[in-house]
C-alpha positions as a Markdown table, in Angstrom:
| # | Residue | x | y | z |
|---|---|---|---|---|
| 1 | Met | -9.0 | -0.1 | -1.4 |
| 2 | Lys | -9.2 | -1.1 | 2.2 |
| 3 | Lys | -8.3 | -4.3 | 4.0 |
| 4 | Ile | -7.9 | -7.4 | 1.9 |
| 5 | Ile | -8.3 | -10.1 | 4.5 |
| 6 | Ala | -11.8 | -11.4 | 4.4 |
| 7 | Thr | -11.8 | -14.8 | 3.0 |
| 8 | Phe | -11.5 | -18.6 | 2.7 |
| 9 | Ile | -9.3 | -19.6 | 5.6 |
| 10 | Ser | -6.8 | -17.5 | 7.6 |
| 11 | Val | -3.5 | -19.3 | 7.2 |
| 12 | Val | -0.1 | -18.4 | 8.7 |
| 13 | Leu | 2.9 | -19.6 | 6.6 |
| 14 | Leu | 6.1 | -19.7 | 8.5 |
| 15 | Ile | 9.5 | -19.8 | 6.9 |
| 16 | Gly | 12.5 | -20.3 | 9.2 |
| 17 | Ala | 15.2 | -17.7 | 9.1 |
| 18 | Val | 18.5 | -17.8 | 10.9 |
| 19 | Gly | 18.6 | -19.9 | 14.0 |
| 20 | Cys | 15.3 | -19.8 | 15.9 |
| 21 | His | 14.5 | -16.3 | 14.8 |
| 22 | Ser | 11.4 | -15.3 | 12.8 |
| 23 | Ala | 11.9 | -13.3 | 9.6 |
| 24 | Asp | 8.7 | -12.6 | 7.8 |
| 25 | Pro | 9.0 | -13.6 | 4.1 |
| 26 | Asp | 5.8 | -15.6 | 4.2 |
| 27 | Gly | 4.3 | -14.7 | 7.6 |
| 28 | Gly | 0.9 | -13.1 | 7.6 |
| 29 | Leu | -2.8 | -13.6 | 6.9 |
| 30 | Ile | -3.6 | -14.7 | 3.4 |
| 31 | Ser | -6.5 | -12.9 | 1.9 |
| 32 | Arg | -7.5 | -15.2 | -0.8 |
| 33 | Ile | -6.3 | -18.8 | -0.5 |
| 34 | Arg | -5.9 | -20.4 | -3.9 |
| 35 | Asn | -7.0 | -24.0 | -4.3 |
| 36 | Gly | -4.0 | -25.6 | -5.8 |
| 37 | Ser | -4.6 | -28.1 | -8.6 |
| 38 | Ser | -2.5 | -30.8 | -10.1 |
| 39 | Asp | -2.0 | -28.6 | -13.1 |
| 40 | Glu | -0.8 | -25.6 | -11.2 |
| 41 | Ser | 2.9 | -26.1 | -11.9 |
| 42 | Glu | 2.1 | -26.4 | -15.6 |
| 43 | Val | 0.1 | -23.1 | -15.5 |
| 44 | Ile | 3.0 | -21.3 | -13.7 |
| 45 | Ser | 5.5 | -22.5 | -16.3 |
| 46 | Leu | 3.4 | -21.0 | -19.1 |
| 47 | Ala | 3.3 | -17.6 | -17.5 |
| 48 | Asp | 5.5 | -15.0 | -19.2 |
| 49 | Pro | 6.8 | -12.6 | -16.4 |
| 50 | Ser | 6.7 | -9.6 | -18.7 |
| 51 | Glu | 3.1 | -10.5 | -19.7 |
| 52 | Leu | 2.1 | -10.6 | -16.1 |
| 53 | Glu | 4.0 | -7.4 | -15.1 |
| 54 | Asn | 2.6 | -5.3 | -18.0 |
| 55 | Ala | -1.0 | -6.5 | -17.9 |
| 56 | Thr | -3.5 | -3.8 | -17.1 |
| 57 | Ser | -6.6 | -5.9 | -16.8 |
| 58 | Val | -7.4 | -9.4 | -15.6 |
| 59 | Tyr | -9.2 | -10.0 | -18.9 |
| 60 | Glu | -5.8 | -10.0 | -20.6 |
| 61 | Leu | -4.7 | -13.1 | -18.6 |
| 62 | Thr | -7.8 | -15.3 | -18.5 |
| 63 | Asp | -5.9 | -18.1 | -20.4 |
| 64 | Leu | -3.7 | -18.5 | -17.3 |
| 65 | Met | -6.5 | -18.6 | -14.8 |
| 66 | Thr | -7.2 | -22.3 | -14.5 |
| 67 | Thr | -6.5 | -22.9 | -10.8 |
| 68 | Asn | -10.1 | -24.0 | -10.1 |
| 69 | Tyr | -10.8 | -26.0 | -13.2 |
| 70 | Asp | -10.7 | -29.2 | -11.2 |
| 71 | Lys | -13.6 | -28.1 | -8.9 |
| 72 | Glu | -17.0 | -29.6 | -9.4 |
| 73 | Lys | -19.4 | -27.2 | -11.4 |
| 74 | Tyr | -23.1 | -26.6 | -11.4 |
| 75 | Ser | -24.0 | -24.4 | -14.4 |
| 76 | Glu | -27.3 | -23.1 | -15.8 |
| 77 | Cys | -25.3 | -21.7 | -18.8 |
| 78 | Asp | -24.8 | -24.1 | -21.8 |
| 79 | Asp | -21.8 | -22.1 | -23.1 |
| 80 | Asp | -19.9 | -21.2 | -19.9 |
| 81 | Glu | -16.3 | -21.7 | -20.8 |
| 82 | Asp | -15.6 | -17.9 | -21.0 |
| 83 | Leu | -17.0 | -17.5 | -17.4 |
| 84 | Leu | -14.8 | -20.1 | -15.6 |
| 85 | Phe | -11.8 | -17.8 | -15.0 |
| 86 | Tyr | -13.9 | -15.7 | -12.6 |
| 87 | Phe | -13.7 | -18.5 | -10.0 |
| 88 | Asp | -10.0 | -17.8 | -9.6 |
| 89 | Ile | -10.7 | -14.3 | -8.2 |
| 90 | Leu | -13.8 | -15.0 | -6.0 |
| 91 | Gly | -13.2 | -15.3 | -2.3 |
| 92 | Tyr | -15.2 | -17.3 | 0.2 |
| 93 | Lys | -18.8 | -16.0 | 0.3 |
| 94 | Glu | -18.3 | -13.6 | -2.6 |
| 95 | Tyr | -20.3 | -13.4 | -5.8 |
| 96 | Ile | -20.1 | -11.6 | -9.1 |
| 97 | Thr | -22.9 | -11.0 | -11.7 |
| 98 | Val | -21.9 | -11.0 | -15.3 |
| 99 | Glu | -23.7 | -10.7 | -18.7 |
| 100 | His | -23.1 | -13.4 | -21.2 |
| 101 | Asn | -24.8 | -14.0 | -24.6 |
| 102 | Gly | -27.6 | -11.6 | -23.6 |
| 103 | Glu | -28.3 | -13.3 | -20.3 |
| 104 | Lys | -27.3 | -12.4 | -16.7 |
| 105 | Tyr | -25.6 | -14.9 | -14.5 |
| 106 | Leu | -24.7 | -15.1 | -10.8 |
| 107 | Leu | -21.3 | -16.7 | -10.1 |
| 108 | Phe | -19.9 | -17.8 | -6.7 |
| 109 | Met | -17.9 | -20.5 | -5.1 |
| 110 | Tyr | -19.9 | -22.6 | -2.7 |
| 111 | Arg | -18.1 | -24.5 | 0.1 |
| 112 | Phe | -19.7 | -27.6 | 1.6 |
| 113 | Asp | -18.4 | -28.4 | 5.1 |
| 114 | Ser | -18.9 | -31.6 | 7.0 |
| 115 | Tyr | -17.1 | -33.7 | 9.6 |
| 116 | Thr | -18.7 | -36.9 | 8.4 |
| 117 | Ser | -19.0 | -36.6 | 4.6 |
| 118 | Ile | -17.7 | -34.9 | 1.4 |
| 119 | Gly | -19.6 | -33.3 | -1.4 |
| 120 | Gln | -19.7 | -35.2 | -4.7 |
| 121 | Phe | -21.9 | -33.1 | -6.9 |
| 122 | Ile | -24.9 | -30.7 | -6.9 |
| 123 | Asn | -28.3 | -32.5 | -7.2 |
| 124 | Gly | -30.1 | -29.2 | -7.8 |
| 125 | Ile | -30.8 | -25.8 | -6.3 |
| 126 | Glu | -33.9 | -23.9 | -5.1 |
| 127 | Lys | -34.3 | -20.2 | -5.8 |
| 128 | Lys | -36.6 | -18.3 | -3.4 |
| 129 | Pro | -36.8 | -14.5 | -4.1 |
| 130 | Val | -38.2 | -12.5 | -1.2 |
| 131 | Gly | -38.3 | -8.8 | -2.1 |
| 132 | Asp | -34.8 | -7.6 | -2.9 |
| 133 | Thr | -33.2 | -10.8 | -1.6 |
| 134 | Leu | -32.5 | -14.0 | -3.5 |
| 135 | Asn | -32.3 | -17.1 | -1.3 |
| 136 | Ile | -30.6 | -20.0 | -2.9 |
| 137 | Asn | -30.7 | -23.4 | -1.2 |
| 138 | Ile | -28.3 | -26.0 | -2.5 |
| 139 | Asp | -28.8 | -29.8 | -2.5 |
| 140 | Val | -25.4 | -31.5 | -2.3 |
| 141 | Glu | -24.9 | -35.2 | -3.1 |
| 142 | Thr | -22.6 | -36.5 | -0.4 |
| 143 | Lys | -20.4 | -39.5 | 0.4 |
| 144 | Glu | -19.4 | -40.6 | 3.9 |
| 145 | Ser | -15.9 | -39.6 | 4.8 |
| 146 | Lys | -14.8 | -38.8 | 8.4 |
| 147 | Thr | -12.4 | -35.9 | 8.8 |
| 148 | Gln | -8.9 | -36.7 | 9.9 |
| 149 | Gly | -8.3 | -33.6 | 11.9 |
| 150 | Cys | -9.8 | -30.7 | 13.8 |
| 151 | Phe | -11.3 | -29.0 | 10.6 |
| 152 | Pro | -14.2 | -30.3 | 8.6 |
| 153 | Asn | -14.0 | -31.7 | 5.1 |
| 154 | Met | -14.3 | -28.9 | 2.6 |
| 155 | Thr | -15.7 | -29.4 | -0.9 |
| 156 | Phe | -15.8 | -26.5 | -3.3 |
| 157 | Phe | -18.3 | -26.1 | -6.1 |
| 158 | Arg | -18.3 | -23.6 | -8.9 |
| 159 | Met | -21.9 | -22.2 | -9.2 |
| 160 | Ile | -23.2 | -20.5 | -12.3 |
| 161 | Ile | -26.9 | -19.5 | -11.9 |
| 162 | Lys | -29.1 | -17.7 | -14.3 |
| 163 | Leu | -30.8 | -14.5 | -13.0 |
| 164 | Glu | -34.1 | -13.1 | -14.2 |
| 165 | Lys | -33.3 | -9.7 | -12.5 |
| 166 | Asp | -30.8 | -8.1 | -10.2 |
| 167 | Phe | -31.0 | -8.8 | -6.5 |
| 168 | Pro | -29.1 | -6.5 | -4.0 |
| 169 | Thr | -28.9 | -9.3 | -1.5 |
| 170 | Ile | -27.8 | -12.9 | -2.1 |
| 171 | Val | -28.2 | -15.5 | 0.6 |
| 172 | Val | -26.8 | -19.0 | 0.0 |
| 173 | Ser | -27.9 | -21.8 | 2.3 |
| 174 | Gly | -28.6 | -19.3 | 5.0 |
| 175 | Ser | -25.3 | -17.3 | 4.6 |
| 176 | Glu | -25.3 | -13.8 | 3.1 |
| 177 | Tyr | -22.7 | -13.3 | 0.3 |
| 178 | Thr | -21.0 | -10.0 | -0.6 |
| 179 | Glu | -20.5 | -8.7 | -4.1 |
| 180 | Tyr | -17.0 | -8.9 | -5.4 |
| 181 | Asn | -15.2 | -5.5 | -4.9 |
| 182 | Gly | -11.6 | -6.3 | -5.9 |
| 183 | Gly | -8.7 | -7.7 | -3.9 |
| 184 | Lys | -5.8 | -10.0 | -4.3 |
| 185 | Ile | -5.4 | -12.0 | -7.5 |
| 186 | Tyr | -3.1 | -15.0 | -8.2 |
| 187 | Ile | -2.3 | -15.5 | -11.9 |
| 188 | Gly | 0.4 | -17.6 | -13.4 |
| 189 | Gly | 2.2 | -18.1 | -10.1 |
| 190 | Lys | 2.3 | -14.4 | -9.2 |
| 191 | Cys | 0.2 | -12.1 | -6.9 |
| 192 | Gly | -1.2 | -8.7 | -7.5 |
| 193 | Met | -4.4 | -6.7 | -6.9 |
| 194 | Ala | -7.4 | -5.8 | -9.0 |
| 195 | Asp | -10.4 | -3.5 | -8.5 |
| 196 | Lys | -14.0 | -4.5 | -8.8 |
| 197 | Asp | -13.9 | -3.9 | -12.6 |
| 198 | Leu | -10.9 | -6.2 | -12.8 |
| 199 | Asn | -8.4 | -3.5 | -13.7 |
| 200 | Ile | -5.0 | -4.4 | -12.2 |
| 201 | Thr | -4.1 | -1.9 | -9.5 |
| 202 | Val | -0.9 | -3.7 | -8.3 |
| 203 | Pro | 1.1 | -5.5 | -11.0 |
| 204 | Leu | 1.6 | -9.2 | -10.8 |
| 205 | Ile | 5.2 | -9.2 | -9.7 |
| 206 | Tyr | 4.9 | -10.4 | -6.1 |
| 207 | Asp | 4.8 | -13.8 | -4.5 |
| 208 | Glu | 2.4 | -12.7 | -1.8 |
| 209 | Ile | 0.6 | -9.6 | -0.5 |
| 210 | Tyr | -0.6 | -9.3 | 3.1 |
| 211 | Asp | -2.4 | -6.7 | 5.2 |
| 212 | Tyr | 0.1 | -5.0 | 7.4 |
| 213 | Cys | -1.0 | -5.8 | 11.0 |
| 214 | Tyr | -0.2 | -3.6 | 13.9 |
| 215 | Tyr | 0.6 | -5.6 | 17.1 |
| 216 | Gly | 0.3 | -4.6 | 20.7 |
| 217 | Asp | -1.8 | -2.0 | 22.4 |
| 218 | Arg | -0.5 | 1.0 | 20.5 |
| 219 | Asp | -3.0 | 3.6 | 19.2 |
| 220 | Thr | -3.3 | 3.1 | 15.5 |
| 221 | Thr | -5.7 | 6.1 | 14.9 |
| 222 | Asp | -3.0 | 8.1 | 13.1 |
| 223 | Leu | -1.2 | 5.1 | 11.5 |
| 224 | Pro | -1.8 | 4.3 | 7.9 |
| 225 | Thr | -3.4 | 1.3 | 6.2 |
| 226 | Leu | -0.5 | -0.6 | 4.6 |
| 227 | Tyr | 0.1 | -3.7 | 2.6 |
| 228 | Arg | 3.1 | -5.9 | 2.8 |
| 229 | Val | 4.5 | -7.4 | -0.4 |
| 230 | Tyr | 6.9 | -10.3 | -0.6 |
| 231 | Val | 9.3 | -11.4 | -3.4 |
| 232 | Lys | 10.9 | -14.8 | -2.9 |
| 233 | Asp | 14.7 | -14.7 | -2.3 |
| 234 | Gln | 14.5 | -10.9 | -2.2 |
| 235 | Gly | 12.5 | -9.7 | 0.8 |
| 236 | Asn | 9.5 | -7.7 | 1.9 |
| 237 | Gly | 8.3 | -4.2 | 1.1 |
| 238 | Leu | 5.3 | -1.9 | 1.8 |
| 239 | Leu | 2.5 | -0.5 | -0.3 |
| 240 | Asp | 0.6 | 2.5 | 1.0 |
| 241 | Glu | -3.2 | 2.8 | 1.2 |
| 242 | Asp | -3.3 | 4.0 | -2.4 |
| 243 | Leu | -1.2 | 1.0 | -3.4 |
| 244 | Asn | 1.9 | 2.9 | -4.2 |
| 245 | Leu | 5.2 | 1.1 | -3.3 |
| 246 | Ile | 6.9 | 3.1 | -0.5 |
| 247 | Ile | 9.4 | 0.5 | 0.8 |
| 248 | Ser | 11.1 | -1.7 | -1.8 |
| 249 | Pro | 10.8 | -5.5 | -1.3 |
| 250 | Lys | 14.3 | -6.1 | 0.0 |
| 251 | Tyr | 13.8 | -6.0 | 3.7 |
| 252 | Tyr | 12.5 | -8.2 | 6.5 |
| 253 | Asn | 10.5 | -7.7 | 9.7 |
| 254 | Ile | 9.3 | -4.2 | 8.9 |
| 255 | His | 8.0 | -2.1 | 11.8 |
| 256 | Val | 6.0 | 1.1 | 11.4 |
| 257 | Val | 7.2 | 3.8 | 13.8 |
| 258 | Asp | 4.9 | 6.4 | 12.4 |
| 259 | Lys | 3.4 | 7.3 | 9.0 |
| 260 | Asp | 6.7 | 8.6 | 7.8 |
| 261 | Thr | 9.3 | 6.4 | 9.6 |
| 262 | Phe | 10.0 | 2.7 | 9.5 |
| 263 | Ile | 12.4 | 0.1 | 10.9 |
| 264 | Ala | 13.5 | -2.9 | 8.8 |
| 265 | Met | 16.4 | -5.2 | 8.5 |
| 266 | Thr | 18.4 | -7.0 | 5.8 |
| 267 | Leu | 18.8 | -10.7 | 6.2 |
| 268 | Lys | 21.9 | -12.6 | 5.3 |
| 269 | Ser | 20.9 | -16.2 | 5.6 |
| 270 | Gly | 23.6 | -18.3 | 7.2 |
| 271 | Asp | 25.7 | -15.3 | 8.2 |
| 272 | Glu | 23.8 | -13.5 | 10.9 |
| 273 | Gln | 26.7 | -11.2 | 11.8 |
| 274 | Asn | 26.0 | -9.4 | 8.6 |
| 275 | Asn | 22.4 | -8.6 | 9.4 |
| 276 | His | 21.7 | -4.9 | 9.7 |
| 277 | Ile | 18.8 | -2.9 | 11.2 |
| 278 | Phe | 17.7 | 0.3 | 9.5 |
| 279 | Leu | 15.7 | 3.3 | 10.6 |
| 280 | Met | 14.5 | 5.0 | 7.4 |
| 281 | Asp | 11.9 | 7.4 | 6.1 |
| 282 | Lys | 9.2 | 6.6 | 3.6 |
| 283 | Asn | 11.6 | 7.5 | 0.7 |
| 284 | Glu | 14.0 | 4.8 | 2.0 |
| 285 | Asn | 16.5 | 7.4 | 3.1 |
| 286 | Ile | 18.6 | 5.7 | 5.9 |
| 287 | Ile | 18.5 | 7.7 | 9.1 |
| 288 | Lys | 20.5 | 5.2 | 11.3 |
| 289 | Thr | 21.9 | 1.7 | 11.1 |
| 290 | Ile | 22.9 | -0.8 | 13.7 |
| 291 | Asp | 24.0 | -4.4 | 13.4 |
| 292 | Gly | 21.7 | -7.2 | 14.5 |
| 293 | Phe | 18.5 | -9.2 | 14.0 |
| 294 | Val | 15.3 | -7.5 | 15.0 |
| 295 | Asp | 12.3 | -9.7 | 15.6 |
| 296 | Asp | 9.0 | -9.2 | 13.9 |
| 297 | Asp | 6.2 | -7.1 | 15.4 |
| 298 | Ser | 4.3 | -10.0 | 16.9 |
| 299 | Ser | 7.4 | -11.2 | 18.9 |
| 300 | Gly | 8.2 | -7.6 | 19.9 |
| 301 | Ala | 4.8 | -7.1 | 21.3 |
| 302 | Met | 5.1 | -10.3 | 23.3 |
| 303 | Tyr | 8.6 | -9.6 | 24.8 |
| 304 | Cys | 8.9 | -5.8 | 24.9 |
| 305 | His | 7.0 | -2.7 | 26.0 |
| 306 | Glu | 5.4 | -0.4 | 23.4 |
| 307 | Gly | 8.1 | 1.5 | 21.6 |
| 308 | His | 10.7 | -1.1 | 22.3 |
| 309 | Leu | 11.9 | -4.0 | 20.1 |
| 310 | Lys | 13.8 | -7.2 | 20.9 |
| 311 | Tyr | 16.9 | -7.7 | 18.9 |
| 312 | Ser | 19.9 | -10.0 | 18.9 |
| 313 | Ile | 23.4 | -10.4 | 17.8 |
| 314 | Asn | 25.0 | -13.8 | 17.1 |
| 315 | Lys | 28.2 | -14.4 | 19.1 |
| 316 | Pro | 30.0 | -17.4 | 17.8 |
| 317 | Asp | 32.4 | -17.5 | 20.8 |
| 318 | Met | 29.3 | -18.0 | 23.0 |
| 319 | Ser | 27.4 | -20.3 | 20.6 |
| 320 | Ile | 24.2 | -18.4 | 21.3 |
| 321 | Asp | 22.1 | -15.5 | 20.0 |
| 322 | Cys | 22.6 | -12.7 | 22.6 |
| 323 | Ile | 19.4 | -10.8 | 23.1 |
| 324 | Gly | 18.8 | -7.1 | 24.0 |
| 325 | Val | 16.3 | -4.3 | 23.6 |
| 326 | Ile | 16.3 | -1.2 | 21.4 |
| 327 | Asp | 13.9 | 1.7 | 21.1 |
| 328 | Glu | 12.3 | 3.0 | 17.9 |
| 329 | Asp | 15.3 | 5.4 | 17.3 |
| 330 | Leu | 17.6 | 2.3 | 17.4 |
| 331 | Asn | 19.1 | 3.4 | 20.7 |
| 332 | Val | 20.2 | 0.4 | 22.8 |
| 333 | Ile | 18.1 | 0.1 | 26.0 |
| 334 | Ile | 19.5 | -3.3 | 27.1 |
| 335 | Glu | 22.8 | -4.6 | 25.6 |
| 336 | Pro | 22.5 | -7.7 | 23.5 |
| 337 | Lys | 24.3 | -10.1 | 25.8 |
| 338 | Tyr | 21.6 | -12.1 | 27.5 |
| 339 | Val | 19.7 | -15.4 | 26.8 |
| 340 | Asn | 16.2 | -14.1 | 27.4 |
| 341 | Val | 14.4 | -10.8 | 27.9 |
| 342 | Phe | 10.8 | -10.5 | 29.1 |
| 343 | Gln | 8.7 | -7.5 | 29.9 |
| 344 | Thr | 7.5 | -6.9 | 33.5 |
| 345 | Asp | 5.1 | -4.3 | 34.8 |
| 346 | Gly | 7.9 | -1.7 | 35.3 |
| 347 | Gly | 10.6 | -2.9 | 33.0 |
| 348 | Tyr | 12.3 | -6.2 | 32.1 |
| 349 | Lys | 13.3 | -9.5 | 33.5 |
| 350 | Val | 16.6 | -10.6 | 32.0 |
| 351 | Thr | 18.3 | -14.0 | 32.0 |
| 352 | Asp | 22.0 | -14.5 | 31.6 |
| 353 | Ile | 23.9 | -17.4 | 30.2 |
| 354 | Asp | 24.1 | -19.1 | 33.6 |
| 355 | Gly | 20.4 | -19.0 | 34.0 |
| 356 | Lys | 20.4 | -16.2 | 36.6 |
| 357 | Glu | 17.8 | -13.5 | 36.5 |
| 358 | Ala | 17.8 | -9.8 | 37.2 |
| 359 | Leu | 15.4 | -6.9 | 36.8 |
| 360 | Phe | 16.0 | -3.8 | 34.6 |
| 361 | Asp | 13.9 | -0.7 | 34.4 |
| 362 | Met | 12.4 | 0.9 | 31.3 |
| 363 | Glu | 15.6 | 2.9 | 30.7 |
| 364 | Gly | 17.7 | -0.2 | 30.8 |
| 365 | Asn | 19.2 | 0.3 | 34.3 |
| 366 | Gln | 19.8 | -2.9 | 36.2 |
| 367 | Ile | 17.9 | -2.6 | 39.5 |
| 368 | Thr | 18.6 | -6.1 | 41.0 |
| 369 | Asp | 21.5 | -8.4 | 41.1 |
| 370 | Phe | 21.6 | -11.6 | 39.0 |
| 371 | Asn | 20.7 | -14.6 | 41.2 |
């Protein structure tokens, strides 16, 4: 299974950590956004954690899949109740074909976007087969409603359309849809992954799963495809490309040094002096440990050269977080005693507590006076 971010809306969720740092419990790109309903808290309360964890197929959990029951529906199936759970797994511009009571149906979630109106219901559809392509035009009844922000109004419709035969290509209102091929699933308040046949490939034990993103200009040719998993009040871990757990979900701000080596930290909320940064192998054997808070990859790419990471240590006597730079072997390049560190063409510009600046080279040698 490859990358899982192909979907409704890219959303970044930020959860504050200690001070103004960024730990990554909820940071990342969400692959399938779930459309929360007023009944979601009730659905979550009904979920048995052991039932979720031990399920091997989505079909075992369909009674919990009611997130999209409040969405408007257009159906050409008189008895469609057993088909409605599919709308909880379908991403934006995805479809799935199913057989039901001897008939074949096409299911997809249609999104109507407008800056001036919202969709109320589907007046009807037009099916126009052209060779191996089925073109579907949708007539939406609308009501005037101006958007209140930068994004258009979005109205979602569950579509169940009867098929006379299979079509390799589905085009809806001019946009080509792709066949469902597995991905993230949200059921009963937990997140896992399923394949195209709805076999559960990652158990429903996580609060989120993200693609692991490599930041900066580094060559990722030999770096693995990874997925980051998150458990609330516990931490983050990593799955490999085959969806095996290689780093337990108890760390934050995980960095990939190479395919066998990782940097991560433990986070002690409210007590930053007890934060620790670890260099470990893929079996979680600790190679080296230092104290401090290491920023996430995106911040490291902004402030530091490739192969270096910004990190900090809280010093209560100075009432600030003192910033420095380490390399990927956790060797200290610039001691953590400055207010700011920014990369320059040949090294770093460092700012001290008095607001004075000096230049350091790539090895951490100070090459100008503070002034």
